[in-house]
C-alpha positions as CSV (number, residue, x, y, z in Angstrom):
1,M,-101.9,-30.5,-35.2
2,K,-101.5,-32.8,-32.2
3,K,-101.3,-31.3,-28.8
4,H,-99.3,-34.1,-27.2
5,W,-96.5,-36.6,-27.7
6,D,-97.5,-40.1,-28.6
7,N,-96.2,-42.5,-26.0
8,P,-93.0,-40.5,-25.3
9,I,-89.9,-42.6,-24.6
10,E,-88.2,-41.9,-21.3
11,H,-84.5,-41.6,-21.8
12,V,-81.8,-41.7,-19.2
13,M,-78.6,-39.7,-19.2
14,P,-76.0,-41.3,-21.5
15,E,-72.8,-42.2,-19.6
16,H,-70.3,-40.2,-21.7
17,T,-72.4,-38.0,-24.0
18,R,-73.5,-34.4,-23.4
19,V,-75.0,-31.6,-25.5
20,P,-72.0,-29.9,-27.1
21,A,-70.8,-26.7,-25.6
22,S,-70.9,-24.9,-29.0
23,V,-71.4,-25.3,-32.7
24,Q,-70.0,-23.0,-35.4
25,I,-72.5,-22.0,-38.2
26,G,-70.5,-20.0,-40.7
27,N,-69.1,-17.1,-38.8
28,V,-71.7,-17.4,-36.0
29,T,-70.8,-19.3,-32.8
30,V,-73.9,-20.9,-31.2
31,A,-73.0,-21.5,-27.5
32,P,-74.4,-23.7,-26.0
33,A,-75.4,-25.9,-28.9
34,T,-79.1,-25.5,-28.3
35,V,-81.7,-23.8,-30.5
36,L,-85.2,-22.5,-29.9
37,A,-87.2,-23.8,-32.9
38,P,-89.2,-21.4,-35.1
39,M,-92.8,-21.8,-34.1
40,A,-95.7,-20.0,-35.8
41,G,-97.8,-18.0,-33.3
42,V,-95.2,-18.5,-30.6
43,T,-91.7,-17.3,-31.2
44,D,-92.3,-13.6,-31.6
45,T,-89.9,-11.1,-30.0
46,V,-91.7,-11.1,-26.6
47,F,-91.5,-14.9,-26.3
48,R,-87.9,-15.0,-27.6
49,R,-86.7,-12.4,-25.0
50,F,-88.8,-14.2,-22.4
51,I,-86.9,-17.5,-23.1
52,R,-83.6,-15.6,-23.1
53,N,-84.4,-14.3,-19.6
54,A,-86.6,-17.0,-18.1
55,S,-83.9,-19.6,-18.3
56,V,-81.6,-17.8,-15.8
57,F,-81.3,-20.2,-12.8
58,S,-79.9,-19.9,-9.3
59,A,-76.9,-17.8,-10.3
60,A,-79.2,-14.9,-10.9
61,P,-80.3,-12.5,-8.1
62,D,-83.8,-13.1,-6.8
63,H,-84.9,-9.7,-8.1
64,A,-83.2,-9.7,-11.5
65,S,-85.1,-7.7,-14.0
66,V,-86.2,-9.2,-17.3
67,E,-84.7,-6.1,-18.9
68,D,-81.2,-7.0,-17.7
69,A,-78.9,-8.2,-20.4
70,V,-78.6,-12.0,-20.4
71,S,-76.1,-13.8,-22.4
72,N,-76.7,-17.0,-24.4
73,Q,-74.6,-19.1,-22.0
74,Q,-76.4,-17.7,-19.0
75,S,-79.8,-18.5,-20.5
76,G,-78.8,-21.9,-21.8
77,C,-80.2,-21.1,-25.3
78,G,-77.6,-20.7,-27.9
79,L,-79.7,-19.6,-30.9
80,I,-83.2,-18.2,-31.2
81,M,-85.3,-18.2,-34.3
82,T,-88.3,-16.1,-35.5
83,E,-91.7,-17.3,-36.6
84,F,-91.6,-18.2,-40.3
85,T,-92.3,-15.3,-42.6
86,S,-93.6,-15.4,-46.1
87,A,-90.9,-14.4,-48.6
88,D,-93.7,-13.2,-51.0
89,G,-95.2,-11.0,-48.4
90,L,-91.9,-9.7,-47.1
91,S,-90.7,-8.6,-50.6
92,R,-94.0,-6.8,-51.3
93,M,-94.8,-5.0,-48.1
94,R,-93.6,-1.5,-47.1
95,E,-90.5,-1.2,-45.0
96,S,-92.5,0.2,-42.1
97,K,-94.7,-2.9,-42.1
98,R,-91.8,-5.2,-42.3
99,K,-90.7,-4.1,-38.8
100,R,-93.8,-5.9,-37.4
101,Y,-92.5,-9.2,-38.7
102,L,-88.7,-8.6,-38.3
103,T,-88.5,-6.8,-35.0
104,F,-85.8,-8.0,-32.7
105,Y,-83.7,-6.5,-29.9
106,D,-80.0,-6.4,-29.2
107,D,-80.2,-9.0,-26.5
108,E,-81.6,-11.6,-29.0
109,H,-78.3,-12.1,-30.8
110,P,-77.5,-14.5,-32.3
111,I,-80.9,-14.7,-34.0
112,A,-82.0,-16.4,-37.2
113,A,-84.9,-15.3,-39.4
114,Q,-86.9,-18.1,-41.0
115,L,-88.5,-17.7,-44.5
116,F,-90.9,-19.8,-46.5
117,G,-91.9,-19.7,-50.1
118,S,-91.2,-21.4,-53.4
119,N,-89.9,-18.8,-55.8
120,P,-86.1,-18.7,-55.9
121,Q,-85.8,-15.0,-56.8
122,T,-88.4,-13.9,-54.3
123,L,-86.7,-15.9,-51.5
124,A,-83.4,-14.4,-52.5
125,E,-84.8,-10.9,-52.2
126,A,-86.4,-11.7,-48.9
127,A,-83.1,-13.1,-47.6
128,L,-81.3,-9.9,-48.5
129,I,-83.9,-8.0,-46.5
130,V,-83.2,-10.3,-43.6
131,E,-79.5,-9.6,-43.9
132,E,-79.9,-5.9,-44.2
133,T,-82.2,-5.8,-41.1
134,G,-79.3,-7.2,-39.1
135,F,-80.2,-10.9,-38.5
136,D,-77.2,-13.2,-38.0
137,I,-78.6,-16.1,-40.0
138,V,-81.3,-16.7,-42.6
139,D,-83.1,-20.1,-42.5
140,L,-85.4,-21.7,-45.1
141,N,-88.5,-23.6,-43.9
142,L,-88.9,-26.9,-45.7
143,G,-90.7,-28.5,-42.7
144,C,-94.1,-26.9,-42.0
145,P,-96.8,-29.5,-42.7
146,A,-99.8,-27.0,-42.5
147,K,-102.1,-27.4,-45.4
148,R,-102.3,-23.6,-46.1
149,V,-98.5,-23.5,-46.5
150,V,-98.1,-26.8,-48.4
151,S,-100.9,-25.7,-50.8
152,C,-98.7,-22.8,-51.9
153,N,-95.8,-25.3,-52.4
154,G,-94.1,-23.9,-49.3
155,G,-92.8,-25.6,-46.2
156,S,-92.7,-29.4,-46.5
157,G,-94.6,-29.1,-49.8
158,L,-91.2,-28.5,-51.5
159,L,-89.9,-31.8,-50.4
160,R,-91.4,-33.3,-53.5
161,D,-89.2,-31.2,-55.8
162,L,-85.5,-31.4,-55.1
163,P,-84.5,-29.7,-58.3
164,L,-86.5,-26.6,-57.3
165,I,-85.0,-26.7,-53.8
166,G,-81.6,-26.7,-55.5
167,E,-82.5,-23.6,-57.4
168,I,-83.7,-21.9,-54.2
169,F,-80.5,-22.8,-52.4
170,R,-78.3,-21.4,-55.1
171,A,-80.3,-18.2,-55.5
172,V,-80.4,-17.4,-51.7
173,R,-76.7,-18.3,-51.3
174,A,-75.7,-15.9,-54.1
175,A,-77.8,-13.1,-52.5
176,V,-76.5,-13.0,-49.0
177,R,-73.2,-13.2,-47.1
178,I,-74.6,-14.2,-43.7
179,P,-74.9,-17.9,-42.8
180,F,-77.7,-19.7,-44.7
181,T,-79.4,-22.8,-43.1
182,V,-82.4,-25.0,-43.8
183,K,-84.9,-26.8,-41.7
184,F,-86.6,-29.8,-43.2
185,R,-88.4,-33.1,-42.6
186,L,-87.6,-36.6,-43.6
187,G,-89.6,-36.4,-46.8
188,W,-93.2,-36.2,-48.0
189,N,-94.1,-39.7,-46.7
190,D,-92.5,-43.0,-45.9
191,N,-92.2,-43.8,-49.6
192,H,-90.4,-40.6,-50.3
193,I,-87.6,-40.1,-47.7
194,V,-85.2,-37.5,-49.1
195,C,-83.4,-36.2,-46.0
196,V,-79.9,-37.4,-46.9
197,P,-79.8,-36.3,-50.5
198,L,-81.4,-33.0,-49.5
199,A,-78.7,-32.4,-46.8
200,R,-76.0,-33.2,-49.4
201,L,-77.6,-30.8,-51.8
202,A,-77.6,-28.1,-49.1
203,E,-73.9,-28.8,-48.4
204,D,-73.0,-28.7,-52.1
205,S,-74.9,-25.4,-52.5
206,G,-72.9,-23.7,-49.8
207,L,-75.4,-23.8,-46.9
208,N,-73.8,-23.6,-43.5
209,A,-75.9,-26.1,-41.5
210,V,-79.1,-28.2,-41.7
211,S,-81.8,-28.9,-39.1
212,L,-83.8,-32.1,-39.4
213,H,-87.2,-32.7,-37.8
214,A,-87.2,-36.5,-37.9
215,R,-90.8,-37.0,-39.1
216,T,-92.4,-36.9,-42.6
217,R,-94.9,-34.3,-43.7
218,E,-97.6,-37.0,-43.8
219,Q,-96.7,-38.0,-40.2
220,G,-97.3,-34.4,-39.0
221,Y,-96.6,-34.6,-35.2
222,A,-97.9,-38.1,-34.8
223,G,-95.9,-41.1,-33.7
224,Q,-92.2,-41.1,-32.7
225,A,-89.6,-38.9,-34.2
226,R,-87.2,-41.3,-36.0
227,W,-83.8,-40.2,-34.8
228,E,-82.0,-42.8,-36.8
229,H,-82.5,-40.6,-39.9
230,I,-80.7,-37.7,-38.1
231,A,-77.8,-40.1,-37.7
232,E,-77.9,-40.9,-41.4
233,V,-77.8,-37.2,-42.3
234,K,-74.9,-36.6,-39.9
235,A,-73.0,-39.4,-41.5
236,G,-73.7,-38.0,-45.0
237,V,-72.5,-34.4,-44.7
238,R,-69.7,-32.4,-43.1
239,I,-71.6,-29.3,-42.2
240,P,-73.3,-29.1,-38.8
241,V,-76.5,-31.1,-38.3
242,I,-79.1,-29.9,-35.8
243,G,-81.4,-32.6,-34.5
244,N,-85.1,-31.9,-33.8
245,G,-88.1,-34.0,-32.6
246,D,-89.4,-35.4,-29.3
247,V,-86.9,-33.5,-27.1
248,R,-88.9,-32.9,-23.9
249,T,-86.3,-33.1,-21.2
250,P,-82.5,-32.7,-20.7
251,E,-82.2,-36.5,-20.8
252,D,-83.9,-36.5,-24.2
253,A,-81.4,-33.9,-25.4
254,C,-78.4,-35.8,-24.3
255,A,-79.9,-39.1,-25.7
256,L,-80.4,-37.4,-29.1
257,V,-76.8,-36.4,-29.3
258,A,-75.6,-39.9,-28.1
259,K,-77.8,-41.7,-30.7
260,T,-77.2,-39.5,-33.7
261,G,-74.0,-37.6,-33.2
262,C,-75.8,-34.4,-34.1
263,D,-73.9,-31.1,-33.5
264,A,-76.8,-29.2,-31.8
265,V,-80.3,-29.8,-30.4
266,M,-83.4,-27.9,-31.4
267,I,-86.3,-27.5,-28.9
268,G,-89.8,-26.8,-30.1
269,R,-93.0,-27.8,-28.3
270,A,-91.3,-28.3,-24.9
271,A,-90.1,-24.7,-24.7
272,P,-93.4,-22.7,-24.1
273,A,-94.6,-25.1,-21.4
274,N,-91.2,-25.3,-19.7
275,P,-89.2,-22.1,-20.4
276,W,-86.5,-23.4,-18.1
277,I,-85.7,-26.3,-20.5
278,F,-82.6,-24.7,-22.0
279,R,-81.1,-23.8,-18.6
280,Q,-81.9,-27.3,-17.4
281,I,-80.0,-28.8,-20.4
282,A,-77.0,-26.7,-19.7
283,Q,-77.1,-27.5,-16.0
284,Y,-77.6,-31.2,-16.7
285,T,-74.8,-31.3,-19.2
286,A,-72.5,-29.7,-16.6
287,T,-73.5,-31.6,-13.4
288,G,-75.9,-34.5,-14.2
289,R,-78.6,-32.7,-12.3
290,Y,-81.0,-29.8,-12.9
291,D,-83.4,-27.6,-11.1
292,V,-87.1,-28.2,-11.1
293,P,-89.4,-25.2,-11.0
294,T,-91.5,-24.7,-7.9
295,G,-95.1,-23.3,-7.8
296,R,-93.7,-19.9,-6.9
297,D,-91.4,-20.0,-10.0
298,R,-94.3,-20.9,-12.2
299,Y,-96.3,-18.0,-10.8
300,R,-93.6,-15.5,-11.5
301,M,-93.0,-17.0,-14.9
302,I,-96.6,-16.6,-15.9
303,R,-96.8,-13.1,-14.4
304,T,-93.5,-12.0,-16.1
305,Y,-94.5,-13.1,-19.6
306,F,-98.0,-11.6,-19.3
307,Q,-96.6,-8.3,-18.1
308,M,-94.1,-8.3,-21.0
309,L,-97.1,-8.7,-23.4
310,V,-99.0,-5.8,-21.8
311,D,-95.9,-3.6,-21.8
312,E,-95.6,-4.1,-25.6
313,S,-99.0,-2.2,-25.9
314,N,-100.0,-4.8,-28.5
315,P,-103.8,-5.0,-29.0
316,E,-103.4,-8.7,-29.5
317,A,-101.9,-9.1,-26.0
318,P,-105.1,-10.4,-24.2
319,G,-105.5,-13.1,-26.9
320,K,-101.9,-14.1,-26.6
321,M,-102.2,-14.4,-22.9
322,K,-105.3,-16.6,-23.2
323,Q,-103.4,-18.7,-25.8
324,F,-100.5,-19.3,-23.4
325,A,-102.7,-19.8,-20.3
326,S,-103.3,-23.5,-20.8
327,W,-99.7,-24.2,-21.6
328,F,-98.2,-22.2,-18.6
329,T,-100.7,-23.6,-16.1
330,H,-100.6,-27.2,-17.0
331,G,-100.0,-29.3,-13.9
332,V,-100.8,-26.4,-11.5
333,P,-103.3,-27.6,-8.9
334,G,-106.7,-26.0,-9.4
335,S,-105.5,-24.4,-12.6
336,A,-108.9,-24.9,-14.3
337,T,-110.3,-22.2,-12.1
338,L,-107.4,-19.9,-13.2
339,R,-107.9,-20.6,-16.9
340,K,-111.6,-19.9,-16.6
341,S,-110.9,-16.5,-15.1
342,I,-108.3,-15.7,-17.8
343,Y,-110.6,-16.7,-20.6
344,E,-113.5,-14.6,-19.2
345,A,-111.3,-11.5,-18.7
346,R,-111.6,-8.7,-21.3
347,S,-108.2,-6.9,-20.9
348,G,-104.6,-7.6,-20.2
349,A,-104.9,-5.8,-16.8
350,A,-107.9,-8.0,-15.8
351,I,-105.9,-11.2,-16.8
352,L,-102.9,-10.0,-14.6
353,D,-105.3,-9.4,-11.8
354,A,-106.8,-12.9,-12.2
355,V,-103.3,-14.5,-12.0
356,D,-102.4,-12.5,-8.9
357,R,-105.6,-13.4,-7.1
358,F,-105.3,-17.1,-7.9
359,F,-101.7,-17.5,-6.8
360,S,-102.3,-15.3,-3.7
361,R,-105.0,-17.8,-2.6
362,E,-102.5,-20.5,-3.2
363,G,-100.0,-18.6,-1.0
364,L,-97.4,-18.5,-3.8
365,A,-97.7,-14.8,-4.9
366,V,-96.6,-13.5,-1.5
367,Q,-94.0,-16.0,-0.4
368,A,-90.6,-14.7,0.6
369,G,-91.4,-11.2,-0.6
370,A,-92.0,-12.2,-4.1
371,D,-92.3,-9.3,-6.5
372,P,-93.7,-10.4,-9.8
373,E,-92.7,-7.1,-11.4
374,Q,-89.1,-8.0,-10.9
375,G,-88.9,-11.0,-13.3
376,M,-87.8,-14.5,-12.9
377,P,-86.5,-16.0,-9.6
378,H,-84.1,-18.9,-9.4
379,P,-85.8,-22.3,-9.5
380,G,-86.1,-24.3,-6.3
381,R,-84.7,-27.6,-5.2
382,V,-82.3,-29.7,-7.3
383,Y,-83.3,-33.2,-8.3
384,D,-81.1,-35.8,-9.9
385,R,-83.8,-36.3,-12.5
386,V,-87.1,-34.6,-13.3
387,S,-90.0,-36.6,-12.1
388,S,-93.6,-35.6,-12.5
389,V,-93.2,-32.7,-10.1
390,D,-95.5,-29.9,-11.4
391,D,-95.6,-31.7,-14.7
392,P,-93.3,-29.1,-16.4
393,I,-93.8,-30.4,-19.9
394,S,-97.1,-29.7,-21.5
395,S,-98.6,-30.0,-25.0
396,L,-98.8,-27.4,-27.7
397,T,-100.4,-26.7,-31.0
398,V,-97.5,-25.1,-32.9
399,C,-95.7,-25.5,-36.1
400,D,-92.1,-26.4,-35.3
């Protein structure tokens, strides 16, 4: 998958349009109306809680702990979603093993679990497991373009079979009482655009909301997201429509709402590189301005997330830290040296030490009594508009 956006369009703040304060999905209130997209290899429980806490801006104490409870409205992210999980695997595995895939904490509510698969009955059984585990929403993945998923007729592979999608919708809807949503793409390719009839099928089947990534499966992550199709879906159904694709900045989020009338905005690739994006959108919606992270903020962001991974005692923590290193350090002067040190380290503790040493040399790890163990500080100066300061938006290889 592509690691960057193709010739991204620079949007300006629409004069009268803002991201909605909330959206109602069944009995779940999503406030503000922003959603962290499900991303394979990214949105595990550590990253979700990190986003929930990392978005706290200047209203938070300088030494707020990442364990402190943070509400959705404080964080700026109204709904978080899990990585997609195979319905086939979930229905077969032991209950003890399911916890690895379905673990979440109280401060993650509201939270949606995303499933993929192609068998209606298996998906219904998996959705019931999701409900019984305590998730607020169950979501069906009809958007992933990865070959390994499509080859099993999952993800965007199902876009070629609307009758089967209808069977899945009806089976899952009959199995669970919690809100049921679907995330999909425009269609298989430009000759097979099915987003409007699919959205209508979802509404007729009793689903509570739809999310549209405005690209085809064939398009992958290339080219521009075609927001005009989100507008067509919004005009075609009465249930909430969540827009997704090419939202990199608060200006983009407001422009998406202005151009499509969508009820909420979903953020994917921008979130891991700029964990402040949700807070920035909320701040921009309220004031027309938003905080830009300083070098010190970026240090404490990296240090906090890496420490959370270590604290989980997960043997995969060093690999995860290396995975995120290039995303978190993009735009940091001299960051190639830091990434080299991280990639060469053999343990989580060694990686943390490399981060501390690098930022200490830069004079950022010791400014103003910074204590990286105490979590995220408030961002620095306020700008009328984000420029290229610290290049807060990076490029990722994720499935969103």
